[in-house]
C-alpha positions, 0 to 999 in steps of 0.5 A, a space after each residue: 846426438 851426432 845425427 842431430 848435430 849433423 842434420 839439424 841445420 839442414 831441416 827448415 820450418 816451412 810457413 805457407 802464407 801466415 801459418 806454420 805448415 811443417 818441415 823441409 830438408 835441404 838436399 843440394 848445396 844450391 838450395 833445393 829442399 824436399 818436403 811433403 806435398 800436403 805441407 804446401 796445401 796448394 800454397 805458393 808463398 813459402 818462408 823457410 826458417 833454420 836453426 841458424 836463425 836464417 829466415 828466407 823465402 822459398 819458391 815452389 819448384 814442383 809438387 807431386 801429390 801422388 807421391 806426397 813429395 814437393 820440391 822447393 828452392 831457396 838461396 844457395 848456401 843457406 844451409 848445409 845439404 843433407 845426404 840422401 841414403 837408400 831406404 832399400 837397405 833398412 832393416 826392421 829394428 834398425 835405429 832411426 832418428 826423426 828430425 823436424 822443425 815445427 817452430 823455426 829456430 829450435 829443431 825437434 828430434 825423436 829417436 826410435 826404430 824401424 818397426 815395419 817396412 813395405 807399408 802402403 799409403 794411398 795418395 790422392 790428386 783430384 780423382 786419381 788415387 795412387 798407392 805409395 809403396 815401401 813406406 817406412 813405419 817407425 815408432 819415433 814420435 812424430 807430430 804434424 809440425 814434423 811432416 816433411 822433415 827427415 828420417 835419418 839412419 844412424 850413419 847420418 843419411 836421410 832415408 825417408 821424409 816423414 809424412 803421417 802419424 799412423 797411430 799412437 806412437 807410430 809414424 810413416 815416412 816416404 822412402 828415399 829410394 830409386 823411385 823417389 830419386 826419379 820423382 825428385 829429378 822430374 820435379 827439378 827438370 819439369 816441375 811435375 811428374 808424368 806417368 803412364 797409365 794402363 787402367 788397373 787396380 792391383 796388388 802384390 800377391 804370392 804366386 802358386 808354386 808351379 807358376 813360381 817355378 816357371 817365372 823364377 820368382 814367388 810374387 807378382 801383381 794381381 789385377 783386382 779391377 780393370 777400368 772400363 775404356 782403359 788401355 788395359 780393358 782394350 787389351 783384354 786384361 781381366 780381374 785375377 790376371 797375374 802380371 809378371 813382367 812388362 817388356 821382359 822386366 820382372 814385376 814383383 809388386 805394385 812399386 815395380 809396375 808403377 816404376 815401369 810406367 814412366 813417362 817414356 812409355 806414354 803412347 808406346 806399345 808395351 807387352 805385359 807377360 801374364 798368367 791367366 788360369 795357370 797359363 802363360 799369355 801376353 797382352 799388348 797395351 798402349 799406355 796413355 798419360 795419367 790425367 791430372 
């Protein structure tokens, strides 16, 4: 009850055009609001209704389909700002509360537990597909009107943005973590997210014990496919290469690699530390900007 009373006023019903689309969460006192990119569906005219009875226009600041996040802005002080937490601190079995606002003036609350962590969810922008990592799975009941609403831990901080129903009794939420915070900052500053691209498809995998002893960690990213004509292809990367570091920064999973491929690395040579056929090798790659 305490979580619902504290967070309910911060969650809005969003109507894009003439239809109800989903929910959004006010995250700053001056009216910035976080929701799912798919809630907006390309629409630009948005109205936000709160449980207080306030109904106001909201402008689209930026949309990032590859993280399924979007940022809106409405009037300063229109609703209390929710506090963002850190999904990296969640544990399986932890109590969470899903708060949405599918109807405008009466919020929707459901409770459950974190049933799994580290799920992956594909996101698409045109012909580009990116994997959203560390997605939270919960058994708190969700419905389409709750998309874009808040997933809240027992202390009252927002640890996820509810995004999809994964099956009967299961929902998924985009985690609030360091990567998400960078995306939100980019949307606030530039209205979009620029990403570096090297042209591989990969997945996290355990590394052989001998390799683990050398690199000091037990996971890396395996190259599954190299896109022809890409920077990775030009640098000689091959399927089954293991990427263990970028410019000396450890890579344990796809999220690490995506985090390191930020706007600062566009057009700048980087060194990939690889293991190939059990041998340590390096490759110089010059990432390009991921096309939208």
